[in-house]
KESE-409659 format. One record per residue: residue in three letters; x, y, z of N, C-alpha, C, CB in turn. Coordinates in Angstrom, 1 decimal, decimal comma, padded with zeros to 4 digits, always signed. Glycine has a CB too. Example, Ala and Ser with C-alpha at 12.3 -4.5 7.8 and 13.67 -1.06 7.14 Angstrom:
BEGIN
+-----+--------+--------+--------+--------+--------+--------+--------+--------+--------+--------+--------+--------+
| res |    n.X |    n.Y |    n.Z |   ca.X |   ca.Y |   ca.Z |    c.X |    c.Y |    c.Z |   cb.X |   cb.Y |   cb.Z |
+-----+--------+--------+--------+--------+--------+--------+--------+--------+--------+--------+--------+--------+
| ALA | +013,2 | -005,7 | +007,8 | +012,3 | -004,5 | +007,8 | +013,2 | -003,3 | +007,8 | +011,3 | -004,5 | +009,0 |
| SER | +012,8 | -002,2 | +007,1 | +013,7 | -001,1 | +007,1 | +012,9 | +000,0 | +007,9 | +014,1 | -000,6 | +005,7 |
+-----+--------+--------+--------+--------+--------+--------+--------+--------+--------+--------+--------+--------+
REM end
This chain:
BEGIN
+-----+--------+--------+--------+--------+--------+--------+--------+--------+--------+--------+--------+--------+
| res |    n.X |    n.Y |    n.Z |   ca.X |   ca.Y |   ca.Z |    c.X |    c.Y |    c.Z |   cb.X |   cb.Y |   cb.Z |
+-----+--------+--------+--------+--------+--------+--------+--------+--------+--------+--------+--------+--------+
| MET | +000,8 | -001,2 | +000,0 | -000,1 | +000,0 | +000,0 | +001,1 | +001,3 | -000,2 | -001,1 | +000,2 | +001,8 |
| THR | +000,4 | +002,1 | -000,7 | +001,2 | +003,3 | -000,7 | +000,5 | +004,5 | -000,2 | +001,8 | +003,5 | -002,0 |
| ASP | +001,3 | +005,5 | +000,2 | +000,7 | +006,7 | +000,7 | -000,4 | +007,2 | +000,3 | +001,4 | +007,6 | +000,5 |
| ASP | -000,7 | +007,3 | -001,3 | -001,8 | +007,7 | -002,0 | -002,8 | +006,9 | -001,7 | -001,6 | +007,8 | -003,4 |
| ASP | -002,5 | +005,5 | -001,4 | -003,7 | +004,8 | -001,1 | -004,3 | +005,1 | +000,1 | -003,4 | +003,5 | -001,2 |
| VAL | -003,4 | +005,7 | +001,3 | -004,1 | +005,8 | +002,7 | -005,0 | +007,1 | +002,5 | -003,0 | +006,0 | +004,0 |
| THR | -004,3 | +008,2 | +001,6 | -005,2 | +009,3 | +001,5 | -006,4 | +009,4 | +000,5 | -004,5 | +010,4 | +001,2 |
| THR | -006,3 | +008,5 | -000,1 | -007,3 | +008,3 | -001,4 | -009,0 | +007,5 | -000,9 | -006,3 | +007,1 | -002,7 |
| LYS | -010,1 | +008,1 | -001,3 | -011,1 | +007,6 | -001,0 | -011,6 | +007,6 | -002,3 | -011,8 | +008,3 | +000,0 |
| THR | -012,9 | +006,7 | -002,3 | -013,5 | +006,3 | -003,4 | -014,9 | +006,6 | -002,9 | -013,3 | +004,9 | -003,8 |
| VAL | -015,8 | +007,4 | -003,7 | -017,3 | +007,6 | -003,2 | -018,2 | +007,1 | -003,8 | -017,7 | +008,8 | -003,2 |
| GLN | -019,4 | +006,5 | -003,8 | -020,4 | +005,9 | -004,9 | -021,7 | +007,0 | -004,4 | -020,8 | +003,9 | -004,6 |
| LEU | -022,5 | +007,3 | -005,4 | -023,5 | +008,0 | -005,2 | -024,3 | +007,2 | -005,4 | -023,6 | +008,9 | -005,8 |
| ARG | -025,2 | +007,2 | -004,5 | -026,7 | +006,2 | -004,8 | -027,8 | +007,4 | -004,8 | -027,1 | +004,7 | -003,4 |
| ARG | -028,6 | +007,2 | -005,6 | -029,9 | +007,9 | -005,7 | -031,0 | +007,0 | -006,1 | -029,8 | +009,1 | -006,5 |
| TYR | -032,2 | +006,8 | -004,9 | -033,1 | +005,8 | -005,4 | -034,6 | +006,7 | -005,4 | -033,0 | +004,3 | -004,2 |
| GLU | -035,1 | +006,2 | -006,5 | -036,9 | +006,7 | -006,4 | -037,3 | +005,5 | -005,5 | -038,0 | +006,7 | -008,3 |
| LEU | -038,1 | +005,8 | -005,0 | -038,8 | +005,1 | -003,7 | -040,4 | +004,9 | -004,6 | -038,9 | +006,3 | -002,0 |
| ALA | -041,0 | +003,6 | -004,2 | -042,2 | +003,4 | -004,1 | -043,1 | +004,4 | -003,4 | -042,2 | +002,4 | -003,7 |
| PRO | -043,9 | +004,5 | -003,5 | -045,0 | +005,5 | -003,3 | -045,3 | +005,2 | -001,8 | -046,3 | +005,4 | -004,3 |
| GLY | -045,2 | +006,1 | -000,7 | -045,2 | +006,1 | +000,3 | -044,6 | +005,0 | +001,6 | -046,1 | +006,4 | +000,3 |
| VAL | -043,3 | +004,8 | +001,1 | -042,7 | +003,9 | +001,7 | -041,0 | +004,7 | +002,3 | -042,7 | +002,6 | +000,5 |
| LEU | -041,3 | +006,0 | +002,1 | -039,8 | +006,9 | +002,4 | -039,8 | +006,6 | +003,8 | -039,8 | +008,8 | +002,2 |
| ASP | -040,6 | +007,0 | +005,1 | -040,2 | +006,8 | +006,2 | -039,8 | +005,4 | +006,9 | -041,0 | +007,4 | +006,7 |
| ASP | -040,5 | +004,2 | +006,3 | -040,1 | +003,0 | +006,5 | -038,6 | +002,9 | +005,9 | -041,1 | +002,0 | +006,1 |
| PHE | -038,4 | +002,9 | +004,8 | -037,1 | +003,2 | +004,1 | -036,3 | +003,7 | +005,2 | -037,2 | +004,3 | +002,9 |
| VAL | -036,3 | +005,1 | +005,5 | -035,2 | +005,3 | +006,1 | -035,1 | +004,9 | +007,3 | -035,0 | +006,4 | +006,1 |
| ALA | -036,4 | +004,3 | +008,4 | -035,8 | +003,8 | +009,3 | -034,9 | +002,4 | +009,3 | -036,6 | +003,9 | +010,1 |
| TRP | -035,4 | +001,7 | +008,2 | -034,7 | +000,8 | +007,9 | -033,2 | +000,8 | +007,6 | -035,2 | +000,3 | +007,1 |
| PHE | -032,7 | +001,9 | +006,8 | -031,5 | +002,4 | +006,1 | -030,5 | +002,5 | +007,9 | -032,0 | +004,2 | +004,9 |
| ALA | -031,2 | +003,6 | +008,5 | -030,6 | +003,9 | +009,7 | -030,4 | +002,8 | +010,6 | -031,4 | +004,8 | +010,4 |
| SER | -031,4 | +001,7 | +011,0 | -031,3 | +000,9 | +012,0 | -030,4 | -000,7 | +011,2 | -033,0 | +000,7 | +012,5 |
| ARG | -030,6 | -001,1 | +010,0 | -030,0 | -002,2 | +009,3 | -028,8 | -001,9 | +008,4 | -031,0 | -002,7 | +008,5 |
| LEU | -028,8 | -001,2 | +007,4 | -028,1 | -000,9 | +006,3 | -026,9 | -000,4 | +006,6 | -028,6 | -000,2 | +005,4 |
| VAL | -027,0 | +001,0 | +007,7 | -025,8 | +001,9 | +008,1 | -024,8 | +000,9 | +008,9 | -026,3 | +003,4 | +009,1 |
| PRO | -025,3 | +000,0 | +009,7 | -024,4 | -000,9 | +010,2 | -023,6 | -001,8 | +009,7 | -024,7 | -001,5 | +010,8 |
| ALA | -024,7 | -002,5 | +008,7 | -024,1 | -003,4 | +008,0 | -023,0 | -002,9 | +006,7 | -025,2 | -004,2 | +007,6 |
| ARG | -023,2 | -002,0 | +006,3 | -022,3 | -001,1 | +005,3 | -020,7 | -000,7 | +006,5 | -023,5 | +000,7 | +004,8 |
| THR | -020,8 | +000,0 | +007,5 | -020,1 | +000,2 | +008,3 | -019,0 | -000,7 | +008,8 | -020,7 | +000,4 | +008,9 |
| SER | -019,7 | -001,9 | +009,2 | -018,8 | -002,9 | +009,3 | -018,4 | -003,8 | +008,5 | -018,9 | -003,4 | +010,0 |
| SER | -018,5 | -003,4 | +007,4 | -017,9 | -004,0 | +005,8 | -016,6 | -002,8 | +005,7 | -019,4 | -003,8 | +004,0 |
| GLY | -016,4 | -001,9 | +006,3 | -015,3 | -000,9 | +005,9 | -015,8 | +000,3 | +005,3 | -014,4 | -001,6 | +005,0 |
| PHE | -017,0 | +000,3 | +005,0 | -017,4 | +001,8 | +004,4 | -017,9 | +003,0 | +005,4 | -018,8 | +001,5 | +003,5 |
| THR | -017,6 | +004,0 | +004,7 | -018,2 | +005,2 | +005,5 | -019,2 | +005,8 | +004,9 | -017,2 | +006,2 | +005,8 |
| ILE | -020,3 | +006,1 | +005,6 | -021,6 | +006,8 | +004,8 | -021,2 | +008,5 | +004,9 | -023,2 | +006,5 | +005,7 |
| GLU | -021,1 | +009,0 | +003,9 | -020,8 | +010,4 | +003,9 | -021,9 | +011,1 | +004,0 | -020,1 | +010,7 | +002,7 |
| PHE | -022,9 | +010,9 | +003,3 | -024,2 | +011,7 | +003,7 | -025,4 | +010,7 | +003,6 | -024,5 | +013,0 | +002,6 |
| ALA | -026,7 | +011,2 | +003,8 | -028,1 | +011,0 | +003,2 | -028,8 | +011,8 | +003,4 | -028,7 | +010,1 | +003,5 |
| TYR | -030,1 | +012,0 | +002,3 | -030,9 | +012,9 | +002,1 | -032,0 | +012,1 | +001,8 | -030,6 | +013,8 | +001,3 |
| ALA | -033,2 | +012,9 | +002,4 | -034,6 | +012,4 | +001,9 | -035,3 | +013,6 | +001,0 | -035,7 | +012,1 | +003,3 |
| ASP | -035,7 | +013,2 | -000,1 | -036,6 | +014,2 | -000,6 | -038,1 | +013,9 | -000,7 | -036,1 | +014,5 | -001,9 |
| ARG | -038,8 | +014,9 | +000,4 | -040,2 | +014,1 | +000,2 | -040,9 | +014,6 | -001,0 | -041,2 | +014,2 | +001,4 |
| ASP | -040,8 | +015,5 | -001,3 | -041,7 | +015,8 | -002,5 | -041,8 | +015,0 | -003,5 | -041,5 | +016,9 | -003,2 |
| VAL | -040,7 | +014,2 | -004,0 | -040,2 | +013,4 | -005,0 | -040,4 | +012,1 | -004,5 | -038,8 | +013,6 | -005,5 |
| GLU | -040,1 | +011,7 | -003,3 | -040,0 | +010,4 | -002,6 | -038,4 | +009,9 | -003,1 | -041,5 | +009,2 | -003,0 |
| GLU | -037,7 | +010,7 | -003,2 | -036,5 | +010,1 | -003,5 | -035,4 | +010,0 | -002,2 | -036,1 | +011,0 | -004,5 |
| PHE | -034,8 | +009,1 | -002,2 | -033,5 | +008,9 | -001,2 | -031,8 | +008,9 | -001,7 | -033,7 | +007,4 | -000,5 |
| THR | -031,3 | +010,0 | -001,6 | -029,9 | +010,0 | -002,2 | -029,0 | +010,0 | -000,9 | -029,5 | +011,3 | -003,3 |
| TRP | -027,5 | +008,9 | -001,1 | -026,8 | +008,9 | +000,0 | -025,5 | +008,7 | -001,0 | -027,2 | +007,8 | +001,2 |
| ALA | -024,3 | +009,0 | -000,2 | -023,2 | +008,6 | -000,7 | -022,3 | +007,6 | +000,2 | -022,6 | +009,6 | -001,0 |
| VAL | -021,7 | +006,8 | +000,0 | -021,0 | +006,0 | +000,6 | -019,6 | +005,8 | +000,2 | -021,6 | +005,0 | +000,6 |
| SER | -018,5 | +005,8 | +000,7 | -017,0 | +006,1 | +000,6 | -016,2 | +004,4 | +001,2 | -016,7 | +007,7 | +001,9 |
| ALA | -015,0 | +004,4 | +000,5 | -014,4 | +003,5 | +001,0 | -013,1 | +003,9 | +000,5 | -015,0 | +002,3 | +000,8 |
| PRO | -011,7 | +003,7 | +001,9 | -010,5 | +003,9 | +001,6 | -010,0 | +003,3 | -000,1 | -009,8 | +003,2 | +002,8 |
| GLY | -008,9 | +003,9 | -000,9 | -008,9 | +003,5 | -002,1 | -009,0 | +004,0 | -003,4 | -009,6 | +002,9 | -002,1 |
| ASP | -008,7 | +003,4 | -004,2 | -009,0 | +003,8 | -005,8 | -010,6 | +002,8 | -006,1 | -007,3 | +003,2 | -007,0 |
| ALA | -010,9 | +003,1 | -007,3 | -012,2 | +002,5 | -007,9 | -012,1 | +001,0 | -007,5 | -012,4 | +002,7 | -009,5 |
| GLU | -011,2 | +000,3 | -007,8 | -010,7 | -001,1 | -008,1 | -010,8 | -001,5 | -006,7 | -009,2 | -001,2 | -008,8 |
| ALA | -010,4 | -000,9 | -005,4 | -010,2 | -001,5 | -004,3 | -012,2 | -001,3 | -003,8 | -008,8 | -000,6 | -003,2 |
| PHE | -012,7 | -000,1 | -003,9 | -013,7 | +000,0 | -003,9 | -014,7 | -000,9 | -004,4 | -013,7 | +000,8 | -004,1 |
| LEU | -014,7 | -001,3 | -005,4 | -015,6 | -002,6 | -006,2 | -015,0 | -003,8 | -005,6 | -015,3 | -002,8 | -008,0 |
| ALA | -013,7 | -004,2 | -005,4 | -013,8 | -005,5 | -004,5 | -014,3 | -005,3 | -003,0 | -012,3 | -006,1 | -004,4 |
| LEU | -014,3 | -004,3 | -002,4 | -014,7 | -004,2 | -001,1 | -016,4 | -004,3 | -001,4 | -014,1 | -002,8 | -000,2 |
| GLU | -016,9 | -003,9 | -002,0 | -018,4 | -003,9 | -002,3 | -018,9 | -005,2 | -002,9 | -018,8 | -002,8 | -003,3 |
| ALA | -017,9 | -006,1 | -003,7 | -018,0 | -007,4 | -003,9 | -018,2 | -008,0 | -002,8 | -017,1 | -007,8 | -004,5 |
| GLU | -017,6 | -007,9 | -002,1 | -017,3 | -008,7 | -000,6 | -018,5 | -008,3 | +000,1 | -015,7 | -008,2 | +000,5 |
| TYR | -018,7 | -007,2 | +000,1 | -020,1 | -006,4 | +001,1 | -021,2 | -007,3 | +000,5 | -020,5 | -004,4 | +000,7 |
| LEU | -021,3 | -007,5 | -001,1 | -022,9 | -007,7 | -001,7 | -022,9 | -009,4 | -001,2 | -023,2 | -007,2 | -003,9 |
| ALA | -021,8 | -010,1 | -001,0 | -021,6 | -011,4 | -000,6 | -021,8 | -011,7 | +000,9 | -020,4 | -011,8 | -001,1 |
| SER | -022,0 | -010,9 | +001,4 | -021,4 | -011,2 | +003,0 | -023,0 | -011,5 | +004,1 | -020,4 | -009,3 | +003,7 |
| GLU | -022,8 | -011,8 | +005,0 | -023,7 | -012,1 | +006,0 | -024,5 | -011,0 | +006,3 | -023,0 | -012,6 | +007,1 |
| ALA | -023,7 | -010,1 | +006,6 | -024,3 | -008,8 | +007,4 | -025,4 | -008,2 | +006,4 | -023,1 | -007,6 | +007,9 |
| ARG | -025,0 | -008,1 | +004,9 | -025,8 | -007,5 | +003,8 | -027,1 | -008,4 | +003,6 | -024,8 | -007,5 | +002,4 |
| ALA | -026,9 | -009,7 | +003,8 | -028,1 | -010,6 | +003,7 | -029,2 | -010,3 | +005,0 | -027,6 | -012,4 | +003,8 |
| ALA | -028,5 | -010,2 | +005,8 | -029,4 | -009,8 | +007,3 | -030,0 | -008,8 | +007,2 | -028,7 | -009,5 | +008,6 |
| ALA | -029,2 | -007,9 | +006,7 | -029,8 | -006,3 | +006,8 | -031,2 | -006,3 | +005,6 | -028,3 | -005,0 | +006,3 |
| PHE | -031,1 | -007,3 | +004,7 | -031,9 | -007,1 | +003,9 | -033,3 | -008,4 | +004,0 | -031,1 | -007,0 | +002,6 |
| ALA | -033,1 | -009,1 | +004,8 | -033,9 | -010,1 | +005,2 | -034,8 | -009,9 | +005,6 | -033,5 | -010,8 | +005,8 |
| GLY | -036,1 | -010,5 | +004,9 | -037,5 | -010,0 | +005,6 | -038,0 | -008,9 | +004,7 | -037,4 | -009,4 | +007,3 |
| GLU | -037,2 | -008,0 | +004,4 | -037,7 | -006,4 | +003,9 | -038,5 | -006,6 | +002,4 | -036,1 | -005,2 | +003,5 |
| PRO | -039,0 | -005,8 | +002,4 | -040,1 | -005,6 | +000,9 | -039,0 | -004,9 | +000,0 | -041,9 | -004,4 | +001,1 |
| MET | -039,2 | -004,9 | -001,1 | -038,7 | -003,9 | -002,0 | -039,0 | -002,5 | -001,9 | -039,1 | -004,2 | -003,1 |
| ARG | -038,4 | -001,3 | -001,7 | -038,8 | -000,1 | -001,7 | -038,2 | +000,8 | -002,6 | -038,7 | +000,3 | -000,5 |
| VAL | -037,5 | +000,2 | -003,4 | -036,7 | +000,9 | -004,1 | -037,1 | +000,6 | -005,9 | -035,2 | +000,4 | -003,5 |
| ALA | -037,8 | +001,7 | -006,1 | -038,4 | +001,4 | -007,7 | -037,5 | +001,4 | -008,8 | -039,4 | +002,3 | -008,1 |
| VAL | -036,8 | +002,5 | -008,5 | -035,4 | +003,0 | -009,5 | -034,3 | +003,0 | -009,0 | -035,4 | +004,4 | -010,1 |
| SER | -032,9 | +002,7 | -009,0 | -032,1 | +002,9 | -008,3 | -030,8 | +003,8 | -009,4 | -031,8 | +001,6 | -007,6 |
| HIS | -030,1 | +004,4 | -009,1 | -029,1 | +005,1 | -009,8 | -027,5 | +005,1 | -008,9 | -029,9 | +006,6 | -009,9 |
| VAL | -026,9 | +004,4 | -009,4 | -025,6 | +004,1 | -008,7 | -024,3 | +004,4 | -009,6 | -025,6 | +002,6 | -008,4 |
| ARG | -023,7 | +005,5 | -009,0 | -022,2 | +005,6 | -009,8 | -021,2 | +006,4 | -009,0 | -022,3 | +006,5 | -011,3 |
| LEU | -020,1 | +006,0 | -009,3 | -018,7 | +006,2 | -008,8 | -018,7 | +007,4 | -009,0 | -017,6 | +005,4 | -009,3 |
| VAL | -018,1 | +008,7 | -008,2 | -018,1 | +010,2 | -008,5 | -016,9 | +010,6 | -008,2 | -019,0 | +011,0 | -007,9 |
| GLU | -016,4 | +011,6 | -008,6 | -015,2 | +011,8 | -008,3 | -015,5 | +013,7 | -007,8 | -014,1 | +011,3 | -009,6 |
| PRO | -014,7 | +014,2 | -006,6 | -014,7 | +015,4 | -006,2 | -014,4 | +016,5 | -007,3 | -013,8 | +015,3 | -005,2 |
| VAL | -015,4 | +017,6 | -007,0 | -014,3 | +019,0 | -008,2 | -014,5 | +020,0 | -007,7 | -014,9 | +019,4 | -010,0 |
| LEU | -014,5 | +020,2 | -005,9 | -014,4 | +021,5 | -005,4 | -013,4 | +021,0 | -004,3 | -015,8 | +022,3 | -005,0 |
+-----+--------+--------+--------+--------+--------+--------+--------+--------+--------+--------+--------+--------+
REM end
């Protein structure tokens, strides 16, 4: 690992168009189950915002390292028991998701 690897982080922006009427339940689930699953897997939640007028939820998650390191960590997370437990028994609340790696400009 180089010094650049220690100071570099990769951020993934995630915007969800939610099914009608589920925003409050989604936010409660996100805070109580998804955040702990993500953070225990090595991610940092950068921010999370709800737009009630259009029932959208936008958040950013980051991990140390470059995009390749992020994607490797995400693959581990997606296959993890922590993620499976976070989603167990939960209804599908996301109608459309927009997920991209982003870069800082300021």
